[in-house]
mmJSON file of the N, C-alpha and C atoms, coordinates in Angstrom:
{"data_MODEL":{"atom_site":{
"group_PDB":["ATOM","ATOM","ATOM","ATOM","ATOM","ATOM","ATOM","ATOM","ATOM","ATOM","ATOM","ATOM","ATOM","ATOM","ATOM","ATOM","ATOM","ATOM","ATOM","ATOM","ATOM","ATOM","ATOM","ATOM","ATOM","ATOM","ATOM","ATOM","ATOM","ATOM","ATOM","ATOM","ATOM","ATOM","ATOM","ATOM","ATOM","ATOM","ATOM","ATOM","ATOM","ATOM","ATOM","ATOM","ATOM","ATOM","ATOM","ATOM","ATOM","ATOM","ATOM","ATOM","ATOM","ATOM","ATOM","ATOM","ATOM","ATOM","ATOM","ATOM","ATOM","ATOM","ATOM","ATOM","ATOM","ATOM","ATOM","ATOM","ATOM","ATOM","ATOM","ATOM","ATOM","ATOM","ATOM","ATOM","ATOM","ATOM","ATOM","ATOM","ATOM","ATOM","ATOM","ATOM","ATOM","ATOM","ATOM","ATOM","ATOM","ATOM","ATOM","ATOM","ATOM","ATOM","ATOM","ATOM","ATOM","ATOM","ATOM","ATOM","ATOM","ATOM","ATOM","ATOM","ATOM","ATOM","ATOM","ATOM","ATOM","ATOM","ATOM","ATOM","ATOM","ATOM","ATOM","ATOM","ATOM","ATOM","ATOM","ATOM","ATOM","ATOM","ATOM","ATOM","ATOM","ATOM","ATOM","ATOM","ATOM","ATOM","ATOM","ATOM","ATOM","ATOM","ATOM","ATOM","ATOM","ATOM","ATOM","ATOM","ATOM","ATOM","ATOM","ATOM","ATOM","ATOM","ATOM","ATOM","ATOM","ATOM","ATOM","ATOM","ATOM","ATOM","ATOM","ATOM","ATOM","ATOM","ATOM","ATOM","ATOM","ATOM","ATOM","ATOM","ATOM"],
"id":[1,2,3,4,5,6,7,8,9,10,11,12,13,14,15,16,17,18,19,20,21,22,23,24,25,26,27,28,29,30,31,32,33,34,35,36,37,38,39,40,41,42,43,44,45,46,47,48,49,50,51,52,53,54,55,56,57,58,59,60,61,62,63,64,65,66,67,68,69,70,71,72,73,74,75,76,77,78,79,80,81,82,83,84,85,86,87,88,89,90,91,92,93,94,95,96,97,98,99,100,101,102,103,104,105,106,107,108,109,110,111,112,113,114,115,116,117,118,119,120,121,122,123,124,125,126,127,128,129,130,131,132,133,134,135,136,137,138,139,140,141,142,143,144,145,146,147,148,149,150,151,152,153,154,155,156,157,158,159,160,161,162,163,164,165],
"type_symbol":["N","C","C","N","C","C","N","C","C","N","C","C","N","C","C","N","C","C","N","C","C","N","C","C","N","C","C","N","C","C","N","C","C","N","C","C","N","C","C","N","C","C","N","C","C","N","C","C","N","C","C","N","C","C","N","C","C","N","C","C","N","C","C","N","C","C","N","C","C","N","C","C","N","C","C","N","C","C","N","C","C","N","C","C","N","C","C","N","C","C","N","C","C","N","C","C","N","C","C","N","C","C","N","C","C","N","C","C","N","C","C","N","C","C","N","C","C","N","C","C","N","C","C","N","C","C","N","C","C","N","C","C","N","C","C","N","C","C","N","C","C","N","C","C","N","C","C","N","C","C","N","C","C","N","C","C","N","C","C","N","C","C","N","C","C"],
"label_atom_id":["N","CA","C","N","CA","C","N","CA","C","N","CA","C","N","CA","C","N","CA","C","N","CA","C","N","CA","C","N","CA","C","N","CA","C","N","CA","C","N","CA","C","N","CA","C","N","CA","C","N","CA","C","N","CA","C","N","CA","C","N","CA","C","N","CA","C","N","CA","C","N","CA","C","N","CA","C","N","CA","C","N","CA","C","N","CA","C","N","CA","C","N","CA","C","N","CA","C","N","CA","C","N","CA","C","N","CA","C","N","CA","C","N","CA","C","N","CA","C","N","CA","C","N","CA","C","N","CA","C","N","CA","C","N","CA","C","N","CA","C","N","CA","C","N","CA","C","N","CA","C","N","CA","C","N","CA","C","N","CA","C","N","CA","C","N","CA","C","N","CA","C","N","CA","C","N","CA","C","N","CA","C","N","CA","C","N","CA","C","N","CA","C"],
"label_alt_id":[null,null,null,null,null,null,null,null,null,null,null,null,null,null,null,null,null,null,null,null,null,null,null,null,null,null,null,null,null,null,null,null,null,null,null,null,null,null,null,null,null,null,null,null,null,null,null,null,null,null,null,null,null,null,null,null,null,null,null,null,null,null,null,null,null,null,null,null,null,null,null,null,null,null,null,null,null,null,null,null,null,null,null,null,null,null,null,null,null,null,null,null,null,null,null,null,null,null,null,null,null,null,null,null,null,null,null,null,null,null,null,null,null,null,null,null,null,null,null,null,null,null,null,null,null,null,null,null,null,null,null,null,null,null,null,null,null,null,null,null,null,null,null,null,null,null,null,null,null,null,null,null,null,null,null,null,null,null,null,null,null,null,null,null,null],
"label_comp_id":["MET","MET","MET","ALA","ALA","ALA","SER","SER","SER","SER","SER","SER","LEU","LEU","LEU","LEU","LEU","LEU","ASP","ASP","ASP","LYS","LYS","LYS","TYR","TYR","TYR","GLY","GLY","GLY","ASN","ASN","ASN","SER","SER","SER","ILE","ILE","ILE","THR","THR","THR","GLN","GLN","GLN","LEU","LEU","LEU","SER","SER","SER","LEU","LEU","LEU","ILE","ILE","ILE","PRO","PRO","PRO","SER","SER","SER","ASP","ASP","ASP","GLY","GLY","GLY","GLY","GLY","GLY","VAL","VAL","VAL","PHE","PHE","PHE","GLU","GLU","GLU","ILE","ILE","ILE","THR","THR","THR","ARG","ARG","ARG","ASN","ASN","ASN","ASP","ASP","ASP","HIS","HIS","HIS","LEU","LEU","LEU","ILE","ILE","ILE","PHE","PHE","PHE","SER","SER","SER","LYS","LYS","LYS","LYS","LYS","LYS","LYS","LYS","LYS","GLU","GLU","GLU","GLY","GLY","GLY","ARG","ARG","ARG","PHE","PHE","PHE","PRO","PRO","PRO","GLU","GLU","GLU","ILE","ILE","ILE","ASP","ASP","ASP","GLU","GLU","GLU","VAL","VAL","VAL","PHE","PHE","PHE","THR","THR","THR","LEU","LEU","LEU","LEU","LEU","LEU","ASP","ASP","ASP"],
"label_asym_id":["A","A","A","A","A","A","A","A","A","A","A","A","A","A","A","A","A","A","A","A","A","A","A","A","A","A","A","A","A","A","A","A","A","A","A","A","A","A","A","A","A","A","A","A","A","A","A","A","A","A","A","A","A","A","A","A","A","A","A","A","A","A","A","A","A","A","A","A","A","A","A","A","A","A","A","A","A","A","A","A","A","A","A","A","A","A","A","A","A","A","A","A","A","A","A","A","A","A","A","A","A","A","A","A","A","A","A","A","A","A","A","A","A","A","A","A","A","A","A","A","A","A","A","A","A","A","A","A","A","A","A","A","A","A","A","A","A","A","A","A","A","A","A","A","A","A","A","A","A","A","A","A","A","A","A","A","A","A","A","A","A","A","A","A","A"],
"label_entity_id":["1","1","1","1","1","1","1","1","1","1","1","1","1","1","1","1","1","1","1","1","1","1","1","1","1","1","1","1","1","1","1","1","1","1","1","1","1","1","1","1","1","1","1","1","1","1","1","1","1","1","1","1","1","1","1","1","1","1","1","1","1","1","1","1","1","1","1","1","1","1","1","1","1","1","1","1","1","1","1","1","1","1","1","1","1","1","1","1","1","1","1","1","1","1","1","1","1","1","1","1","1","1","1","1","1","1","1","1","1","1","1","1","1","1","1","1","1","1","1","1","1","1","1","1","1","1","1","1","1","1","1","1","1","1","1","1","1","1","1","1","1","1","1","1","1","1","1","1","1","1","1","1","1","1","1","1","1","1","1","1","1","1","1","1","1"],
"label_seq_id":[1,1,1,2,2,2,3,3,3,4,4,4,5,5,5,6,6,6,7,7,7,8,8,8,9,9,9,10,10,10,11,11,11,12,12,12,13,13,13,14,14,14,15,15,15,16,16,16,17,17,17,18,18,18,19,19,19,20,20,20,21,21,21,22,22,22,23,23,23,24,24,24,25,25,25,26,26,26,27,27,27,28,28,28,29,29,29,30,30,30,31,31,31,32,32,32,33,33,33,34,34,34,35,35,35,36,36,36,37,37,37,38,38,38,39,39,39,40,40,40,41,41,41,42,42,42,43,43,43,44,44,44,45,45,45,46,46,46,47,47,47,48,48,48,49,49,49,50,50,50,51,51,51,52,52,52,53,53,53,54,54,54,55,55,55],
"pdbx_PDB_ins_code":[null,null,null,null,null,null,null,null,null,null,null,null,null,null,null,null,null,null,null,null,null,null,null,null,null,null,null,null,null,null,null,null,null,null,null,null,null,null,null,null,null,null,null,null,null,null,null,null,null,null,null,null,null,null,null,null,null,null,null,null,null,null,null,null,null,null,null,null,null,null,null,null,null,null,null,null,null,null,null,null,null,null,null,null,null,null,null,null,null,null,null,null,null,null,null,null,null,null,null,null,null,null,null,null,null,null,null,null,null,null,null,null,null,null,null,null,null,null,null,null,null,null,null,null,null,null,null,null,null,null,null,null,null,null,null,null,null,null,null,null,null,null,null,null,null,null,null,null,null,null,null,null,null,null,null,null,null,null,null,null,null,null,null,null,null],
"Cartn_x":[-126.835,-127.012,-128.477,-129.391,-130.812,-131.14,-130.597,-130.835,-130.302,-129.124,-128.538,-129.39,-129.913,-130.772,-132.059,-132.655,-133.879,-133.612,-132.468,-132.114,-131.976,-131.338,-131.099,-132.354,-133.061,-134.163,-135.54,-135.657,-136.916,-138.124,-139.143,-140.416,-140.383,-139.284,-139.22,-138.976,-138.604,-138.469,-139.839,-140.342,-141.648,-141.535,-140.352,-140.141,-138.652,-138.322,-136.949,-137.011,-136.4,-136.446,-135.057,-134.939,-133.711,-134.028,-133.337,-133.615,-132.388,-132.488,-131.352,-130.92,-129.622,-129.059,-127.815,-127.211,-125.964,-124.936,-123.733,-122.689,-122.106,-122.325,-121.737,-122.423,-123.63,-124.352,-124.884,-124.636,-125.187,-125.446,-126.709,-127.075,-127.994,-127.861,-128.741,-129.437,-130.757,-131.537,-132.394,-132.683,-133.592,-134.536,-135.825,-136.846,-136.538,-136.194,-135.914,-134.658,-133.782,-132.529,-131.375,-130.489,-129.336,-128.366,-128.039,-127.099,-125.798,-125.788,-124.543,-124.639,-123.565,-123.471,-122.122,-122.162,-120.922,-120.229,-121.01,-120.44,-119.66,-120.2,-119.547,-118.337,-118.502,-117.444,-116.377,-116.74,-115.793,-115.566,-116.501,-116.369,-117.735,-117.789,-118.996,-118.965,-120.098,-120.082,-119.987,-119.38,-119.391,-120.738,-121.218,-122.533,-122.586,-121.515,-121.514,-121.608,-121.026,-121.123,-122.57,-123.236,-124.656,-125.485,-125.248,-125.977,-125.777,-124.555,-124.252,-124.997,-125.014,-125.701,-127.202,-127.751,-129.195,-129.614,-128.718,-129.062,-128.94],
"Cartn_y":[-35.389,-36.804,-37.173,-36.353,-36.642,-36.708,-35.794,-35.789,-37.065,-37.492,-38.724,-39.931,-39.985,-41.097,-41.117,-39.941,-39.873,-40.193,-39.755,-40.088,-41.59,-42.265,-43.708,-44.541,-44.227,-45.084,-44.601,-43.344,-42.808,-43.115,-43.668,-43.92,-45.066,-45.812,-46.9,-46.361,-45.09,-44.457,-43.956,-44.455,-44.005,-42.857,-42.7,-41.59,-41.293,-40.008,-39.545,-38.313,-38.379,-37.271,-36.717,-35.416,-34.725,-33.959,-34.295,-33.692,-32.896,-31.565,-30.745,-31.076,-31.026,-31.324,-30.471,-30.587,-29.867,-30.834,-30.366,-31.21,-32.225,-32.056,-32.966,-34.313,-34.442,-35.711,-35.912,-37.081,-37.468,-38.956,-39.328,-40.736,-41.113,-42.357,-42.904,-44.111,-44.088,-45.227,-45.752,-47.03,-47.664,-48.528,-48.268,-49.005,-48.99,-47.81,-47.578,-48.269,-48.762,-49.385,-48.495,-48.157,-47.339,-48.128,-47.584,-48.284,-47.506,-46.225,-45.452,-44.327,-44.129,-43.035,-42.342,-41.074,-40.305,-40.208,-40.081,-39.986,-41.256,-42.401,-43.681,-43.919,-43.634,-43.905,-42.814,-41.604,-40.492,-39.878,-40.131,-39.609,-39.565,-38.784,-38.692,-39.809,-40.449,-41.554,-41.062,-41.853,-41.612,-42.097,-41.47,-41.839,-43.298,-43.812,-45.229,-46.156,-45.747,-46.524,-46.549,-45.417,-45.342,-46.263,-46.231,-47.117,-48.578,-48.959,-50.335,-50.697,-49.801,-50.057,-50.205,-49.468,-49.516,-50.697,-51.203,-52.308,-53.631],
"Cartn_z":[27.238,27.41,27.187,27.668,27.469,25.984,25.203,23.753,23.107,23.522,22.975,23.313,24.521,24.927,24.102,23.919,23.126,21.663,21.131,19.748,19.548,20.497,20.356,20.636,21.716,22.153,21.732,21.336,20.815,21.674,21.051,21.729,22.725,22.787,23.766,25.178,25.279,26.6,27.009,28.119,28.595,29.58,30.192,31.117,31.199,31.137,31.293,32.166,33.334,34.28,34.528,34.455,34.836,36.109,37.189,38.483,38.918,38.918,39.33,40.759,40.961,42.265,42.454,43.616,43.851,44.415,44.557,45.126,44.167,42.868,41.891,41.778,42.277,42.205,40.788,40.225,38.93,39.007,38.957,39.057,37.91,37.48,36.448,37.055,36.986,37.466,36.321,36.399,35.45,36.25,36.089,36.845,38.338,38.836,40.26,40.778,39.898,40.3,39.846,40.776,40.478,39.599,38.42,37.545,37.361,37.723,37.704,38.713,39.466,40.429,40.264,39.888,39.768,41.12,42.16,43.506,43.853,43.525,43.824,42.916,41.614,40.631,40.583,41.04,41.034,39.659,38.746,37.383,36.711,35.644,34.836,33.795,33.481,32.512,31.071,30.225,28.782,28.247,27.177,26.651,26.207,25.61,25.208,26.415,27.524,28.762,29.25,29.154,29.56,28.681,27.363,26.456,26.858,27.184,27.588,28.866,29.816,31.079,30.884,29.938,29.707,28.846,28.005,27.095,27.752],
"occupancy":[1.0,1.0,1.0,1.0,1.0,1.0,1.0,1.0,1.0,1.0,1.0,1.0,1.0,1.0,1.0,1.0,1.0,1.0,1.0,1.0,1.0,1.0,1.0,1.0,1.0,1.0,1.0,1.0,1.0,1.0,1.0,1.0,1.0,1.0,1.0,1.0,1.0,1.0,1.0,1.0,1.0,1.0,1.0,1.0,1.0,1.0,1.0,1.0,1.0,1.0,1.0,1.0,1.0,1.0,1.0,1.0,1.0,1.0,1.0,1.0,1.0,1.0,1.0,1.0,1.0,1.0,1.0,1.0,1.0,1.0,1.0,1.0,1.0,1.0,1.0,1.0,1.0,1.0,1.0,1.0,1.0,1.0,1.0,1.0,1.0,1.0,1.0,1.0,1.0,1.0,1.0,1.0,1.0,1.0,1.0,1.0,1.0,1.0,1.0,1.0,1.0,1.0,1.0,1.0,1.0,1.0,1.0,1.0,1.0,1.0,1.0,1.0,1.0,1.0,1.0,1.0,1.0,1.0,1.0,1.0,1.0,1.0,1.0,1.0,1.0,1.0,1.0,1.0,1.0,1.0,1.0,1.0,1.0,1.0,1.0,1.0,1.0,1.0,1.0,1.0,1.0,1.0,1.0,1.0,1.0,1.0,1.0,1.0,1.0,1.0,1.0,1.0,1.0,1.0,1.0,1.0,1.0,1.0,1.0,1.0,1.0,1.0,1.0,1.0,1.0],
"B_iso_or_equiv":[0.0,0.0,0.0,0.0,0.0,0.0,0.0,0.0,0.0,0.0,0.0,0.0,0.0,0.0,0.0,0.0,0.0,0.0,0.0,0.0,0.0,0.0,0.0,0.0,0.0,0.0,0.0,0.0,0.0,0.0,0.0,0.0,0.0,0.0,0.0,0.0,0.0,0.0,0.0,0.0,0.0,0.0,0.0,0.0,0.0,0.0,0.0,0.0,0.0,0.0,0.0,0.0,0.0,0.0,0.0,0.0,0.0,0.0,0.0,0.0,0.0,0.0,0.0,0.0,0.0,0.0,0.0,0.0,0.0,0.0,0.0,0.0,0.0,0.0,0.0,0.0,0.0,0.0,0.0,0.0,0.0,0.0,0.0,0.0,0.0,0.0,0.0,0.0,0.0,0.0,0.0,0.0,0.0,0.0,0.0,0.0,0.0,0.0,0.0,0.0,0.0,0.0,0.0,0.0,0.0,0.0,0.0,0.0,0.0,0.0,0.0,0.0,0.0,0.0,0.0,0.0,0.0,0.0,0.0,0.0,0.0,0.0,0.0,0.0,0.0,0.0,0.0,0.0,0.0,0.0,0.0,0.0,0.0,0.0,0.0,0.0,0.0,0.0,0.0,0.0,0.0,0.0,0.0,0.0,0.0,0.0,0.0,0.0,0.0,0.0,0.0,0.0,0.0,0.0,0.0,0.0,0.0,0.0,0.0,0.0,0.0,0.0,0.0,0.0,0.0],
"pdbx_formal_charge":[null,null,null,null,null,null,null,null,null,null,null,null,null,null,null,null,null,null,null,null,null,null,null,null,null,null,null,null,null,null,null,null,null,null,null,null,null,null,null,null,null,null,null,null,null,null,null,null,null,null,null,null,null,null,null,null,null,null,null,null,null,null,null,null,null,null,null,null,null,null,null,null,null,null,null,null,null,null,null,null,null,null,null,null,null,null,null,null,null,null,null,null,null,null,null,null,null,null,null,null,null,null,null,null,null,null,null,null,null,null,null,null,null,null,null,null,null,null,null,null,null,null,null,null,null,null,null,null,null,null,null,null,null,null,null,null,null,null,null,null,null,null,null,null,null,null,null,null,null,null,null,null,null,null,null,null,null,null,null,null,null,null,null,null,null],
"auth_seq_id":[1,1,1,2,2,2,3,3,3,4,4,4,5,5,5,6,6,6,7,7,7,8,8,8,9,9,9,10,10,10,11,11,11,12,12,12,13,13,13,14,14,14,15,15,15,16,16,16,17,17,17,18,18,18,19,19,19,20,20,20,21,21,21,22,22,22,23,23,23,24,24,24,25,25,25,26,26,26,27,27,27,28,28,28,29,29,29,30,30,30,31,31,31,32,32,32,33,33,33,34,34,34,35,35,35,36,36,36,37,37,37,38,38,38,39,39,39,40,40,40,41,41,41,42,42,42,43,43,43,44,44,44,45,45,45,46,46,46,47,47,47,48,48,48,49,49,49,50,50,50,51,51,51,52,52,52,53,53,53,54,54,54,55,55,55],
"auth_comp_id":["MET","MET","MET","ALA","ALA","ALA","SER","SER","SER","SER","SER","SER","LEU","LEU","LEU","LEU","LEU","LEU","ASP","ASP","ASP","LYS","LYS","LYS","TYR","TYR","TYR","GLY","GLY","GLY","ASN","ASN","ASN","SER","SER","SER","ILE","ILE","ILE","THR","THR","THR","GLN","GLN","GLN","LEU","LEU","LEU","SER","SER","SER","LEU","LEU","LEU","ILE","ILE","ILE","PRO","PRO","PRO","SER","SER","SER","ASP","ASP","ASP","GLY","GLY","GLY","GLY","GLY","GLY","VAL","VAL","VAL","PHE","PHE","PHE","GLU","GLU","GLU","ILE","ILE","ILE","THR","THR","THR","ARG","ARG","ARG","ASN","ASN","ASN","ASP","ASP","ASP","HIS","HIS","HIS","LEU","LEU","LEU","ILE","ILE","ILE","PHE","PHE","PHE","SER","SER","SER","LYS","LYS","LYS","LYS","LYS","LYS","LYS","LYS","LYS","GLU","GLU","GLU","GLY","GLY","GLY","ARG","ARG","ARG","PHE","PHE","PHE","PRO","PRO","PRO","GLU","GLU","GLU","ILE","ILE","ILE","ASP","ASP","ASP","GLU","GLU","GLU","VAL","VAL","VAL","PHE","PHE","PHE","THR","THR","THR","LEU","LEU","LEU","LEU","LEU","LEU","ASP","ASP","ASP"],
"auth_asym_id":["A","A","A","A","A","A","A","A","A","A","A","A","A","A","A","A","A","A","A","A","A","A","A","A","A","A","A","A","A","A","A","A","A","A","A","A","A","A","A","A","A","A","A","A","A","A","A","A","A","A","A","A","A","A","A","A","A","A","A","A","A","A","A","A","A","A","A","A","A","A","A","A","A","A","A","A","A","A","A","A","A","A","A","A","A","A","A","A","A","A","A","A","A","A","A","A","A","A","A","A","A","A","A","A","A","A","A","A","A","A","A","A","A","A","A","A","A","A","A","A","A","A","A","A","A","A","A","A","A","A","A","A","A","A","A","A","A","A","A","A","A","A","A","A","A","A","A","A","A","A","A","A","A","A","A","A","A","A","A","A","A","A","A","A","A"],
"auth_atom_id":["N","CA","C","N","CA","C","N","CA","C","N","CA","C","N","CA","C","N","CA","C","N","CA","C","N","CA","C","N","CA","C","N","CA","C","N","CA","C","N","CA","C","N","CA","C","N","CA","C","N","CA","C","N","CA","C","N","CA","C","N","CA","C","N","CA","C","N","CA","C","N","CA","C","N","CA","C","N","CA","C","N","CA","C","N","CA","C","N","CA","C","N","CA","C","N","CA","C","N","CA","C","N","CA","C","N","CA","C","N","CA","C","N","CA","C","N","CA","C","N","CA","C","N","CA","C","N","CA","C","N","CA","C","N","CA","C","N","CA","C","N","CA","C","N","CA","C","N","CA","C","N","CA","C","N","CA","C","N","CA","C","N","CA","C","N","CA","C","N","CA","C","N","CA","C","N","CA","C","N","CA","C","N","CA","C","N","CA","C","N","CA","C"],
"pdbx_PDB_model_num":[1,1,1,1,1,1,1,1,1,1,1,1,1,1,1,1,1,1,1,1,1,1,1,1,1,1,1,1,1,1,1,1,1,1,1,1,1,1,1,1,1,1,1,1,1,1,1,1,1,1,1,1,1,1,1,1,1,1,1,1,1,1,1,1,1,1,1,1,1,1,1,1,1,1,1,1,1,1,1,1,1,1,1,1,1,1,1,1,1,1,1,1,1,1,1,1,1,1,1,1,1,1,1,1,1,1,1,1,1,1,1,1,1,1,1,1,1,1,1,1,1,1,1,1,1,1,1,1,1,1,1,1,1,1,1,1,1,1,1,1,1,1,1,1,1,1,1,1,1,1,1,1,1,1,1,1,1,1,1,1,1,1,1,1,1]
}}}
């Protein structure tokens, strides 16, 4: 997913952090705001869904 984000947004991304976790946690934040939580949604996001959330 990180590669796909960098491919699409390139230099417009100023920071991309991957933080290892346990327990199936996967969250996406933008400017310190949670925009997707696997724990809340009960599923992993599709890359096109992530693009929509970020755009």
